[in-house]
N, C-alpha and C positions, 0 to 999 in steps of 0.2 A: 542572783550572781555568782560565780565564779572570779577566786584570784582572775586567773589568767583575765578572763572580760572584764574586770575592772580597770586594768594595770593598761587593755590594750586601750580602753574606752577613748576618745578625745577627753581633753585639758577639761571641757567647758561641762558637761557630763557625766565627766567623775566628779566636777565639786559640787554638780546637782545633788547624787546621788550623798558624796557625803556633808552637806549640808543637811540634811534629812536624818544626819547621827545628831548633827549637834550644829542649830542653825549663829555659827562663827564663820565668816569669811576668811578673814586670815588663818583660822585653826585649818579650811579647808583647800582656802591654794597652799598652805606649806605641804599635809598629808598628800593633796594631787602633785606638786615636785618630785615626793621623793621616792613617785614611782621608778620602777615596778619594785615590786616585796614580792620578796622572796616564800614570802604567808602567808597563813594569816595572822598569826602570830606575829610579825615583825611588820606588816601596816598595823595592826590595834598598839602594838610597842613607841612606832612610830606616833599616833592621833595620842598615842599618851602624853608623849616627851610634847608633839606641838602643843597641846594646852598645857602644859604645865613651867610658866601658870599662866591664864586670864586673865585680860583687863578684869575691870569692874563693868564698863560696858558688853563686853565681851559676854562672861556670866549671864547679867542683863541682856543681851540679844537667846542667850539660849536659853533663859527661865520663861518668857515673854512662850517662848514654845509648850512650855510644857505643863498639861489639863493637872489642877489638883490631887490627890493621890485618892483613890475613890470616887475619881467623879472617870466616865470613859469620856475618850478626845469623840467629836461628835464629825469632826471631818474628813475628808476624802484622801487627805497627804498622805503621804510614806513617812512621813515620822507621826504624823496622827496614828497610823497603823501600827507600827512598832510600838508607839506608849500605850491600846489597849493590848496587844503580846503584854507586854510588862506588866502592867495591871489584872491581868486572866488573872489571877489567885489571890487580890483583894476580893472578898468575901463582900460584895456589896446588899444581899438578898436579909444582912439579920441586922433587924431594922436599926438595932441599939451599936453594933460596928458605925452601924453608918453616921448616925448622930454624931458618936464623939468623933472619928475623922473628919464630918461639919464641924465641926464644935475647935476641935484642935487648929483646924486646917486657917479659920478663924481666929483663931489666936495668935499662931503663928503670923499671918498676914499681917496683925495690926499690930504686932512688936516688932518684923523684920522689912516688914513691906516690899514681900517675897513670897509667891509660892516657896510652899513646906516644898524640896526634892528630897528624895531618895531610893535609892536603884532600888525600885521592887519588883522586879524580877527575880525569884525564890524565896521572896520573902513574904509570908502571910500576914494578913490584914491585925490582929494581936503584933506582932514583933514591930513593926511599923508603927502602928499606936504607941508602942513602947519608946521606943525609938525621937520620935515628935513628941511627947511628954518629955524626953531625959532631954531634947534640944529647946524646946522649951527656956533651962534654965541659962542657957548657954549665953554669950556677953556674942556681942554687935557682928565682932570680931572672927572670936572664933565659927558663928555664926554661917558666915557669909566663908568662909572656908570649906567649911563643911557641903553647904551647896557645892561649889566651885568643883570640890572633891567627886563629890556624889557625881554632876554635871560627869566629869571627864570620866566613874565609871561605865555608865550611862551611853556615852561615847564612842568604846569601846569595844561595850559586848555589843552596838546596832549597829557596828561593822565588823565586827566577827559575826554578825547573825547573815547580815546582808551578806558578807562573802560565803559563806557556808550554806545560801540558799542552795 
């Protein structure tokens, strides 16, 4: 959809499109209410601003819709399709990489209680594994802030991609 089409959508349809970028109702409502946007960059900036900060409940809601790194979302929803595209660079054909990602994901979830989240678009599996290993050393508060920051980045990138289609 183009920016012009997004700006003209009825509010409930714009909200649904935004929920595919980040499943956070308040955020989607705020970005919807900010229309019309003059540029895709303005829309992405508004999305980042509306997401900073997200409450713990909002972070949890958004995290619940993200698959583990290295695992492909199987649903046919718009956000699952975006996730598959974002993780396209993560080479799961390498057995060692797949094993290390699975082990790292398990350790992360045991330590922090939620999936490891990173903006995967444009990153290799090795870069992601390096970040995963590094972030396992964080305290819970630091890691929660990392997850929220990555969610904001992902939401803005998804919105830009959706409006550039």
